[in-house]
C-alpha positions in Angstrom: -55.8 20.6 16.5 -53.6 22.6 18.5 -53.7 22.3 22.2 -56.8 24.0 24.3 -56.4 25.1 27.9 -59.6 25.3 30.0 -59.2 29.0 29.3 -57.7 29.7 25.7 -58.9 28.3 22.1 -54.9 28.1 20.5 -55.4 28.7 16.7 -53.6 26.6 14.4 -50.4 28.7 12.7 -50.5 28.9 9.3 -46.5 27.3 8.7 -47.3 23.6 10.0 -46.5 22.2 6.9 -45.1 22.3 4.2 -44.5 24.7 1.5 -47.3 24.1 -1.2 -49.8 23.6 1.4 -52.1 26.8 1.3 -51.5 29.1 4.1 -53.8 32.3 4.9 -52.8 35.7 2.8 -51.6 38.2 5.5 -54.6 40.8 6.6 -52.0 43.4 7.7 -48.6 44.4 7.2 -46.9 44.5 10.6 -44.7 47.2 11.8 -42.0 46.5 14.7 -43.5 45.9 18.2 -43.7 47.1 21.4 -41.6 46.4 23.4 -43.5 43.5 25.6 -43.9 44.0 29.2 -43.4 41.4 31.8 -46.3 39.9 33.3 -48.1 36.9 33.6 -49.3 35.6 30.6 -52.8 33.8 31.0 -51.5 31.3 27.6 -48.4 30.0 29.6 -50.3 29.8 32.9 -53.0 27.3 30.8 -50.5 25.6 28.9 -48.2 24.6 31.7 -51.6 23.4 33.6 -52.4 21.0 31.9 -49.9 18.9 34.0 -51.8 19.4 36.4 -54.7 16.9 35.7 -52.8 14.9 32.9 -48.8 14.9 34.1 -46.4 14.8 31.3 -49.0 16.2 29.2 -47.5 19.6 28.4 -44.5 17.5 26.6 -46.1 15.3 25.0 -47.6 18.2 22.7 -44.5 19.9 22.6 -43.0 16.4 21.0 -45.6 15.7 18.6 -45.6 19.5 17.4 -41.7 18.9 16.7 -41.0 21.1 18.9 -38.0 21.8 22.0 -39.4 24.4 24.4 -42.7 26.1 25.3 -40.6 29.2 23.8 -40.8 27.9 20.6 -44.5 26.8 21.2 -45.5 30.3 21.6 -43.8 31.5 18.6 -45.3 29.2 16.3 -48.9 30.0 17.9 -48.3 33.8 18.2 -47.5 33.8 14.2 -43.4 33.9 14.2 -41.0 32.1 12.1 -41.1 28.5 12.8 -37.6 27.0 14.2 -35.6 24.7 12.8 -37.0 20.7 12.5 -40.8 22.5 12.9 -43.1 21.1 9.9 -44.8 18.4 8.8 -44.0 16.7 4.9 -47.8 16.3 4.0 -51.2 17.2 5.8 -51.9 13.4 6.5 -48.6 13.8 8.7 -49.8 17.0 10.2 -53.3 16.3 11.1 -52.1 12.4 12.6 -49.4 14.3 15.1 -52.1 17.1 16.1 -54.6 14.3 17.3 -51.3 12.5 18.9 -51.5 15.4 21.1 -55.0 14.5 22.4 -54.1 10.9 23.3 -54.2 9.7 26.7 -56.4 7.7 29.0 -59.4 9.6 29.8 -59.9 8.2 32.8 -56.8 6.8 34.2 -54.2 9.7 32.5 -51.6 7.1 31.3 -49.6 8.3 27.6 -48.6 6.4 25.5 -45.5 6.1 26.9 -47.1 4.6 30.0 -48.7 1.8 28.8 -47.4 -1.5 28.4 -46.3 -3.6 25.5 -50.3 -5.2 25.1 -52.0 -1.7 25.4 -53.2 1.2 22.9 -55.0 3.7 22.9 -58.6 4.2 21.1 -60.9 6.5 20.9 -64.5 6.5 21.9 -66.3 5.2 18.5 -69.3 7.8 19.5 -67.1 10.3 20.0 -63.9 9.8 18.4 -62.8 12.7 20.6 -61.6 10.8 24.1 -59.4 8.0 24.4 -59.0 5.0 26.7 -56.2 2.3 27.1 -58.3 -0.6 27.7 -62.0 -1.6 27.9 -62.3 -1.6 31.8 -61.3 1.8 32.0 -63.8 2.8 29.1 -66.5 1.2 31.4 -65.4 3.2 34.5 -65.4 5.9 33.0 -69.0 6.3 31.0 -70.8 7.3 33.8 -69.1 10.5 33.2 -68.2 10.5 29.8 -72.3 9.7 29.0 -73.0 13.1 30.0 -70.7 14.8 27.3 -70.5 12.2 24.1 -72.9 13.6 22.0 -71.3 17.8 22.4 -67.4 15.9 22.2 -68.4 14.1 18.9 -69.5 18.1 17.6 -66.2 19.4 18.9 -63.8 16.7 17.2 -65.2 17.5 14.0 -65.3 21.1 14.7 -61.4 20.2 15.3 -60.7 19.7 12.1 -63.3 21.6 9.5 -61.6 24.8 11.7 -58.8 24.2 9.8 -60.5 25.9 6.5 -60.4 29.1 8.7 -56.9 28.6 8.7 -55.9 28.1 5.0 -58.7 30.9 3.9 -61.5 28.0 2.3 -64.2 29.0 4.7 -64.5 33.1 4.1 -67.0 34.3 6.5 -70.6 35.4 4.4 -70.5 39.0 4.8 -73.0 41.7 3.6 -75.2 44.5 4.9 -78.2 43.7 6.8 -81.9 44.0 5.2 -83.5 43.5 8.8 -83.7 46.5 11.2 -81.0 46.1 13.4 -83.0 46.7 16.5 -84.6 43.2 14.8 -81.8 41.0 15.1 -81.3 40.6 18.5 -79.8 37.1 18.6 -78.8 34.4 16.2 -82.0 33.1 16.0 -82.8 36.1 14.4 -79.7 36.7 12.6 -79.5 33.5 11.2 -83.3 34.0 9.8 -82.2 37.4 8.5 -79.3 35.7 6.7 -82.0 32.7 5.1 -81.1 30.6 1.9 -78.4 33.0 0.9 -76.2 31.5 3.9 -77.3 28.2 3.6 -76.1 28.6 -0.3 -72.9 29.7 0.8 -72.6 27.2 2.8 -73.1 24.0 0.6 -71.0 25.8 -1.8 -67.7 25.5 0.9 -69.1 22.0 1.7 -69.3 20.9 -2.0 -65.5 22.5 -2.7 -62.2 20.8 -2.7 -60.8 22.0 0.3 -63.1 20.0 2.2 -62.6 17.2 0.1 -58.9 16.9 0.9 -59.2 17.6 4.4 -61.1 14.6 5.4 -59.1 12.5 3.2 -56.0 13.7 4.4 -57.5 13.4 8.1 -58.2 9.4 7.7 -61.8 9.2 9.4 -65.1 9.3 7.8 -66.4 12.3 6.3 -69.9 12.9 8.2 -73.1 13.9 6.7 -73.6 16.9 4.6 -75.9 18.2 7.4 -73.3 17.6 10.3 -70.6 19.6 8.3 -73.0 22.7 7.7 -74.0 22.8 11.3 -70.1 22.5 11.9 -69.5 25.9 9.7 -72.3 27.6 11.7 -71.2 27.2 14.8 -67.6 28.0 13.5 -68.9 31.2 11.9 -70.6 32.2 15.6 -67.6 31.5 17.2 -65.7 34.0 15.0 -68.6 37.0 14.6 -69.8 36.4 18.9 -66.6 38.9 19.3 -67.6 42.1 17.0 -71.5 41.0 17.6 -70.7 41.2 21.2 -69.0 44.5 21.1 -71.7 45.7 19.7 -73.8 45.0 22.6 -71.9 46.5 24.5 -72.0 49.4 22.4 -76.0 49.1 22.4 -76.6 48.2 26.2 -74.1 51.2 27.5 -75.9 54.1 24.7 -72.7 55.0 23.3 -73.5 57.4 19.7 -72.1 55.7 17.2 -72.5 58.5 15.1 -70.4 61.0 16.9 -68.1 63.3 15.0 -64.5 61.4 14.8 -65.6 58.3 15.0 -66.3 55.1 18.2 -63.0 53.6 20.3 -63.5 50.1 21.5 -60.6 49.2 23.5 -60.2 45.6 23.6 -57.6 44.9 26.2 -56.1 41.3 27.5 -56.4 40.5 23.9 -54.1 37.4 22.4 -53.4 35.4 19.7 -57.0 33.9 20.3 -58.7 37.6 19.3 -55.8 38.4 16.7 -53.8 35.9 14.8 -56.3 34.8 11.6 -58.8 38.0 12.2 -59.4 39.5 9.3 -60.3 42.7 8.6 -64.1 41.5 7.1 -64.0 39.4 10.3 -65.2 43.0 11.9 -67.9 44.2 9.0 -70.8 42.6 11.3 -70.5 45.5 13.6 -70.5 48.1 11.1 -73.9 46.7 9.7 -75.0 46.6 13.1 -75.0 50.1 13.3 -75.6 51.1 10.4 -74.9 55.4 9.7 -71.9 55.1 11.6 -69.2 57.4 11.7 -66.3 55.0 11.7 -65.6 52.6 14.6 -61.7 51.9 15.6 -61.1 48.7 17.5 -57.5 48.4 19.2 -56.5 45.6 20.4 -54.2 45.2 23.4 -52.1 42.6 25.3 -49.4 40.9 26.0 -49.7 38.0 23.9 -50.9 39.8 20.7 -49.8 38.0 17.6 -47.0 39.5 15.8 -48.8 39.9 12.4 -51.5 41.9 13.6 -49.5 44.2 14.8 -50.7 47.6 13.7 -50.4 51.4 14.1 -52.7 52.9 17.3 -52.5 56.2 15.5 -55.2 59.1 15.9 -55.6 59.3 12.5 -59.1 60.1 11.7 -61.4 56.7 10.8 -63.6 57.9 7.9 -67.3 57.3 8.0 -68.6 53.6 7.5 -65.3 52.0 8.2 -63.4 50.2 11.1 -59.9 50.3 11.4 -58.1 47.4 13.4 -55.2 47.6 15.3 -53.0 46.4 18.1 -50.3 47.3 20.9 -48.5 44.4 22.6 -48.6 45.4 25.9 -50.4 45.3 29.6 -53.5 47.5 29.4 -52.4 50.2 31.5 -49.5 50.9 30.6 -50.8 51.5 27.4 -52.8 54.2 29.1 -50.1 55.7 30.2 -47.9 55.7 27.4 -50.4 56.3 24.0 -54.0 57.5 26.3 -52.7 59.8 28.5 -50.4 61.5 26.0 -52.9 62.0 23.2 -51.1 59.0 21.0 -54.5 57.1 20.6 -57.4 58.3 21.6 -60.0 57.7 24.7 -62.0 54.9 24.7 -65.7 54.6 24.8 -65.8 51.0 25.3 -63.8 48.7 26.9 -64.2 45.1 27.0 -62.6 42.1 27.5 -62.9 38.7 26.7 -62.3 35.8 29.6 -59.9 37.9 31.2 -59.8 35.1 33.5 -59.0 37.3 36.7 -61.1 35.1 39.0 -59.1 31.8 38.4 -55.4 32.7 40.0 -53.8 35.1 42.2 -51.0 36.4 39.5 -53.5 36.8 36.9 -56.0 38.7 39.9 -52.2 40.7 40.2 -51.9 42.0 36.8 -55.6 42.8 36.2 -56.0 44.7 38.9 -54.5 48.3 38.2 -56.6 47.9 34.9 -59.9 47.4 36.4 -59.1 50.1 39.0 -58.0 52.6 36.3 -61.7 51.0 34.6 -63.4 52.3 37.9 -61.8 55.9 38.6 -61.8 57.0 35.1 -65.6 55.8 35.0 -65.1 54.5 31.8 -68.0 52.0 30.1 -66.7 48.4 30.1 -67.7 45.0 29.6 -66.1 41.5 30.4 -67.6 37.8 29.3 -66.5 34.7 30.9 -67.5 31.8 29.8 -69.8 29.9 32.7 -72.9 30.6 35.5 -69.7 30.3 38.2 -66.8 32.2 36.5 -70.0 35.0 36.2 -70.7 34.4 40.1 -66.8 34.5 40.8 -65.9 37.7 38.5 -69.3 39.6 39.9 -67.8 39.2 43.6 -64.2 40.4 42.7 -66.1 43.3 41.0 -68.3 44.6 43.8 -65.7 43.8 46.1 -63.6 46.7 43.7 -66.8 48.8 44.5 -67.7 48.9 40.6 -71.0 49.8 39.7 -72.3 47.2 37.9 -74.7 48.2 35.5 -76.0 44.7 33.2 -75.6 40.9 33.9 -76.5 38.7 32.2 -76.4 35.7 29.1 -75.2 37.3 26.3 -77.4 36.6 22.7 -73.9 36.7 20.5 -72.3 34.2 22.6 -70.7 31.3 20.6 -72.1 28.4 19.8 -69.2 26.4 19.2 -68.7 23.7 22.5 -64.9 24.2 23.9 -63.9 21.3 25.2 -61.1 21.5 28.9 -57.9 20.3 27.3 -56.8 18.4 29.7 -60.1 16.9 31.2 -62.3 15.8 28.6 -65.3 14.9 30.4 -65.6 18.1 32.0 -69.0 19.9 30.5 -68.1 21.5 27.1 -68.2 25.8 27.9 -69.0 28.5 25.0 -67.2 31.3 24.2 -68.6 34.6 26.0 -71.2 33.0 27.5 -72.3 35.3 29.8 -71.6 39.5 30.2 -70.5 42.1 33.2 -71.1 45.4 32.2 -70.2 48.1 35.1 -69.2 51.8 34.7 -66.8 53.6 37.3 -68.1 53.0 41.3 -70.8 52.3 43.6 -69.0 55.3 45.7 -68.6 58.0 43.0 -65.5 60.0 43.1 -65.0 63.5 43.1 -62.4 64.7 40.5 -59.3 66.0 43.4 -60.0 62.5 44.6 -59.2 61.1 41.9 -56.0 63.4 41.4 -54.7 62.2 44.6 -55.5 58.6 43.9 
């Protein structure tokens, strides 16, 4: 579907096709956005880094999506009003053009416009997910591709089935947990708890007209039912990984969710990934993880928060047993000064960052540094997630150098089970969102109040 960078998964905007194609319902009432603060965007950096591996790939993407510039692309991805000339006449054209954005030779990196008349890009028949300009490149690339071919087949199926989340034809099954929360420690126990009821729900989706229309539109054979059900389960974990990871942090850090007035969680560095297609019901699982809670407020803060998600972050009381989602567009340390310190929004009980990526770029590290120091110096319980063990090591090294007090590190039992392909390097080993976590609290060299005020 939409392009993927090494860090971010770009959701498909619902307005890609002409009127008459079903679009997802509005999830919140928009309010005027907070003026956007200047600063590097992980999504912007990720998009333009595509050309590092495949020169010209960013322009190919814009061309195939009928867009003239990255600014127009970003507007659509963030849920803005489509520009003139954007859109497709039918689902078949939409899926074809989106698939065309993946068309470059995985071995020599040639784009369609760089091929001779005698060559054409054809996909691997096993995974249907990477392309080659000829048998020579495919044979040369096989030693690298064979290690990931099977996983990339899952990526190709998930990329199409994900459209059902966009249109609202796949609504996440939800309901109170009938197991004690402490017995649900990972996805295995979660799926066991849901049992046959979940399977019946997924089977109902698979026989729906929406799935039939989807596979008729993409122009490729429909996989077997067990393959499609497996895809729906992976997509389900991808959406629920975020709220359950928040719950993991609340559990591990011993935060009392039965405190009068409710509990507040800030998700920092949030973008359209966390906000564009998020529906309030997606976070119900967080509430089921803590029966008897007295209200949970989740505030998304980031410069790439989707426009349609933005909602008031006031300190109005949260009703016991309910979850309130809201967003603020801007940098977190600015949000802290303007909203938290002035009492316009609640002080956080927990701060979470999904894939902050500060290890990957000096510009991003510079942007994240004020926030990391704020969390450290004000002793705010914090949790970050990363994609891989390599990122875990790099992020830990930075946090240790900042004298943060690391309280826990480990593999996330609620990581997404949906493999993520590196868009411009398709044969790189796929990664999984929120695969590892780091929790920290304050400084390894604790400061006194007078020192904190001086800083």
